[in-house]
C-alpha positions as CSV (number, residue, x, y, z in Angstrom):
1,M,77.1,91.8,101.9
2,N,76.1,89.6,99.0
3,T,74.9,92.6,97.0
4,A,78.2,94.5,97.5
5,T,80.2,91.5,96.3
6,D,78.0,91.2,93.2
7,N,78.5,94.9,92.5
8,I,82.2,94.6,92.8
9,V,82.3,91.5,90.6
10,G,80.2,93.3,88.0
11,I,82.4,96.4,88.1
12,L,85.5,94.3,87.7
13,A,84.0,92.5,84.8
14,V,83.1,95.8,83.0
15,V,86.6,97.1,83.7
16,A,88.2,93.9,82.4
17,I,86.2,94.1,79.2
18,F,87.1,97.8,78.8
19,I,90.8,97.0,79.2
20,A,90.6,94.1,76.8
21,L,89.0,96.3,74.1
22,A,91.2,99.4,74.7
23,L,94.6,97.7,75.2
24,P,95.3,96.9,71.5
25,S,94.5,100.5,70.5
26,L,96.7,101.9,73.2
27,I,99.6,99.7,72.3
28,G,99.2,100.7,68.6
29,L,99.1,104.4,69.7
30,A,102.3,104.0,71.7
31,R,104.0,102.2,68.8
32,D,103.0,105.0,66.3
33,R,104.3,107.6,68.6
34,R,107.6,105.8,69.0
35,I,108.0,105.5,65.2
36,D,107.1,109.2,64.7
37,R,109.8,110.1,67.3
38,Q,112.4,108.0,65.5
39,L,111.5,109.6,62.1
40,R,111.8,113.1,63.6
41,E,115.2,112.2,65.1
42,A,116.4,110.8,61.8
43,Q,115.2,113.8,59.9
44,R,116.9,116.2,62.4
45,T,120.1,114.2,62.1
46,R,120.0,114.3,58.3
47,R,119.4,118.1,58.3
48,E,122.3,118.6,60.7
49,A,124.5,116.4,58.5
50,E,123.5,118.4,55.4
51,R,124.6,121.6,57.1
52,I,127.9,120.1,58.0
53,G,128.7,118.7,54.5
54,P,128.6,115.6,52.4
55,T,131.3,113.9,54.5
56,A,128.9,113.6,57.4
57,F,127.5,110.4,56.0
58,P,130.2,107.9,55.0
59,A,129.6,105.8,51.9
60,R,127.6,102.7,52.7
61,R,129.2,99.4,51.8
62,Q,127.0,96.9,50.1
63,R,126.9,93.7,52.1
64,Y,125.5,91.5,49.4
65,F,126.3,91.0,45.8
66,T,123.1,90.2,43.8
67,T,123.3,88.4,40.5
68,T,120.8,86.8,38.2
69,V,121.7,83.4,36.9
70,T,119.9,82.2,33.8
71,R,120.4,78.7,32.4
72,H,120.5,78.6,28.7
73,S,119.9,75.3,26.9
C-alpha cells in the first residue's frame, strides 16, 4: 500500500513538472496560431476588397493631430 502511494506521488510529481515546463510553450503556440489565423483573414479580406474596387475601404480619419512645438529664445 505504501509503495503504491509513493509511486502515485512520484508519477504526479513528474506529470506536474512536465506540465509546468510544457505549458508556456503550448500557450505561445496557441497564440501564434491565433495571430496567423487573423493575418490570413485580414489578407483574404484585403484581396476581396481589391477585387471589388477602391471604395471597399473607406478613407480613415486621423484621430490625432500631431505637431512639433519648438521654443525659440
